[in-house]
Steps between C-alpha positions, in 0.01 A plus 500: 500500500344311795848443638565875512159570657565235764840643569358848541228377738759309697713814529199698622414238759861494613494879552179479700649221709803720559273780627325259735831381631624858544188593695501179698125457450235494231412827326121547481529740203692249289281220625178669379657577164437874467602829657257660746339835411740794537234698687554877518262792553298599194607862547732702722555871556815677616642851516792628299828462687386213724593130494227238473555125548263223395550168675501184289291200616660285770480198271783648293751529781809276475410364155829503304329366187263803480607829353308821439495763232302819452323599182388854411379444146142589590616863515517707183875549457508880505825696495461658845828692517820557305635152572222262606192342357220432747571126509871564562416745778271249667773234476742731684252582774339159559712197581457153649697424813475122490732448799252689722192383309373845408455755222658839564360817339711816518259790461783753455576342159145540369276794416153548646223377272257707294767767477616712206859607445554874448818405313361251248123538523470122550222384729555192713231229536260479793673187632808288432458128423735256670499125436687247716577168333615199705675224303664174599804310377327165557235525234214636710258736329576870552254725681435873467364776723404848376509814714385854422736755652402860564760758603377821666691828533684536832419775749736788555477710814533864598732533800330806645152344489309201640626163379162331559246738343412397141511868395682699771452875540769755583401838640706819493435863588551789259643694794796260520620671180737221396527223244308184589694178445363146463769230482428179310560179695591210271400246770800280423450486122812492288548825311728342237371577151206702630390861454300701756238741369187664637153577370252767611127454446337810360665804353883478506666741741855619431541567872532123555826327403691175543844544653677166535275284715301799626176651372523868587222758526635851464423739787272690262293192410126488560265799510679809373335714768567233765146535631342176386580135560663332200546128436743333260428139399844350430653168396858384544570256214792261455551369146728238344545483124200733480271271701352618831630264768413688821281797598371702795211743493492774764340841550677818606274760663599864538289706737483831681587479866186401692361754742547397863402746771286561804236740373291527181580465132274605211630315193276685255675826598830346609440690823654391830397615847739373768351444845780326684499662841258470791487622860376254763482503876800344671448130579178478300445239232464598134454348152573701187306493171641262238764651273455555127680267260413580141453310274307284748587180312859529624406508868698226676622506860617756753752510785658755731845583371610732779377704798661815630421750776616857450739386229657224713437128437242360739505139624140383526576213733139484624350482147283803558510594132384262228381500141240272347687292240201493266349850529797714610303654787725619785396423857614624839415279796372653825801528728667679788846478347536773241627847573355809339651593166492427131533138382573457132429163338636408159281234341618284209255368242600202291290492183367189337773536235784525752556877489546657845377846596511699824277756670526665840240572767556716807317455829514801737448388859373771736 
C-alpha cells in the first residue's frame, strides 16, 4: 500500500516539475500549495439583451493546471419555458472563457428577474445565483466564488419622441384630423421569439390600436368634442415566452389648437378680439403689445417669419423690424429708410411642445 502511495506522490511531483519546466520558472501558486481566491463581485446587474463580462483574477492567467466550472444549483430548478429549466437556461447564457480569463453573460438568453410569464404564470426569482469553482489538476484545494445576478428589462424607444426623457410626451392637435402614429424602436434588441404588445393605463380606449410596430391613435381619439386636452398614458411592451423583456412608457397628448393672435382672448367665453393693425407716423419708433398665446403654459419663443409691403416681399436689410423672442412684442426702430405704406409681418410662435403657430400684424406707415 505504501508503495502505491509513494508512486502516486512521485507522479504528482513529476507533473509539478513538468509545469515548472514548461513555465521556465517557479509557480508561486503551486509553491504555496493552494489556489488563490477566485474573487468576483458579490452582485452584478445588467439589462436584457446586453453582454456582461466578469474578469477573472490575474493570478489565474496562463495556469494550464487550473480549470473552471460554473454551478447553478443554488437556484430552484423551475421549468421556465417549454424546453428549459432555470439551471439549464443559466448554463446556456453564462459561460467561462478561460482563454481570455473571463466569464461571459449573454443577457439575451435570460429573462429579467421578478417577472411573471403571461403564458405559464410562473414567477422568476428576484436574483439568479451563479457560482464559479476553480479546480486544479495538481491536487490543490478548489476555491469558490458566488455572485448574485440581476437582469433588468431593456428599454424600448419611440422613434417620434425624445430618446433621453424617462417618460417622453408627444403632442398633437385635434385640428390635424389624422391618425397619430408612434413607432416602437427596438434599440438593437433581437426580435426573434418575441411579441410586441401595448398597455394603456386607465380605461381602455378602442380608438388606440397596435399595427405592426406602431401604436396608432385614431383621428377621433381624445375628447369627443375636441375642446379639452386629453392625455393617454401608454406602454410599449416586448415579451418573450410570456415574460416582459423590454418596455417603454410614454404619454400622448391631444389638444385643441392654442390661440395665437395679436389682440385679446377671453377663454371663459371663447371670445377672440383681433387687434393686429396699427397706424404710426412714418419713421417713428413703435413697440406693440405682447400677443396672446393660450394656454399660457405653451408659450415658447417667437420669430419673424416674413415681411411684405403691399403684398410684395420686403427685404429688411437694415433690421428695422424685430420681434422679442420671449414676449412676441413687435418693434419698429426709428429710421429714415421706410416708405409710406402697409408692412405686414408674419410672426411664428414655437410652443414649448414643439407645435408652431403663426399670426400676422400690419403696420401702416403714414
